[in-house]
C-alpha positions, 0 to 999 in steps of 0.5 A: 313586135320585133324592133329590127334585125340585129347583128350582134349581142353584148351580154353584161352581168356577173361572171364567176362560179356557182356553188350549188347545194341540195337540201333534201328537206323543205325550207318551210319546215325550218322557218317559224312565222313567230320567230322571223325577227330572229332567224338562226337556222342551218341546213345539212346538204347531201350534194355540193357542186362548184360549177362555172356560172354567172348570169352573163356566162349562162345567157351567152352560153345558151345564145351560142347554140342558136346563132353564129352572129357575134356574142360578146361578154362584158364584165370582169373576172378575178385571179381564178378566172382563167377557167371561165375565159377558156370555157367561153372561148371554146364556145366562140364567145368574144371575151376581149372586153372582159377585165381580169383582176389579179388581186380579187376573186371572181364572183361567186353565187351560193345556192341552197335548193330544197326538194320543192325547188325553192332556193336561197341564194347568197352572192359575192361580187368580187372582181365584178366591181371592175366592170364599172370601168368598161366603155360600152362604145368599144363593143356595141353599135346601133344594130346590137342587142344589149343585155343588162343583167344582175351585176355589182351595182356600179357595173350595172349602172355603168352599162345602164347609163351608157345604153341610155346615152347611146340609145341602144336596144336593151333587155333589162333584168334588174330583178336580182339587184333591185334591193341595191339599185336606187329607185330613180335609177331603176325607173330610168333603166325601165323607161328606156329599155326595149324589154323588161324581164323577170319572173312573176314575183320580180315583175310585181315587186319592180312595179310595186317599188317604182309605182310604175303602171304597165300602161305607161310602159306599153305607151313607151313601146316597152314589152314586159316579159314574165317568166312563169317557171313550169307554166311557161312565159307571158309576153305583153306589149302595145298592140300594133295592127296586124293580120290578127282580126279577132279580139281573142285568138287561140292556136291549138298545137300538137300536144293539145296544149294551147298558147294564146294571143289575146288583144285586151284594151289595146295590149297584146298578151301572148302566153306560151306553155313550157316544154315539159321534161320527164325529170327536173334535175336542177332548176338553177340557171333556167331563167338565164337559159330562157333569156339566152333562148329569147335573145338567140331568136331575136338575133336570128330574126325569128318571129316573136312567137318562136323567140318566146318558144326558144326561151322555153326550149333552152330552159327545158334543157338547162333543168335536165342537167346539174349546173347552169352550163352543162347541157349541150343540145344539138340543133336537131334536139332544139328544133324538135322541142320548138315544134312540140310547143 
């Protein structure tokens, strides 16, 4: 169920750089279960790239391929942030609400990826702390979608509080920050969001930490979106009566895969398969690309099924390139993959 037509999107989250390193081995071979209390391990990598990135940048970039409606990023960059701002302007993304700090460096995420696509991240927030000063009311209105994503704790909670106070529809993605978000604030953020999103591990961890039950979220008309990597995505929300007449409805598509819409105890569960690419080059940023695809679909007022498919489509383009903002799909390519799912 889509809430209403949206006129713009405001994306919050980290803005910075990604340092991406490829480890040709497997992490599991270097962690010994009997020594986890005293870890001392190093990885020699065979590739290093420094790319533009940050969660807000990645999400907004992917949205920009799907809509001409206004896309705004709110956050902060450091004294090395000029390249990022110029990049965003070229994609017609509004950066007027981004603070530039001339003392600190921009945020930077460092990731090691092994040959099984497992990842270990380290993160420096830097200038992102300045985003705690930003007033949401200068950019958002009642017809906006807000994305609240991983950021410095104070910035994250700043946007969360304002969104709740102003009753703005928001996509809530606390997964990468749950270790620093106080439990009571995490519960507030979840209970007032429109969409809660994370991968299967993150969603399970969020529910474990908060002790919230899915049934309570569905009762509050909150949808849970669980990204499943190469398996696609699962969408769950309270069932609203529609044209679906059967308890279980399965649609077959051209490539003989299936996506399912299942009604179970008053809950609608939609499962959409991923678009299978020929070769995965780099999984970094796939989740952000998914979020961009989904939000882009919402902005264009597309049916829910198409919004979910667009998430899978944009993620498929992201994993075919090294880095998070180096894919440049055409409208024709996007449409082709959308039809293939």
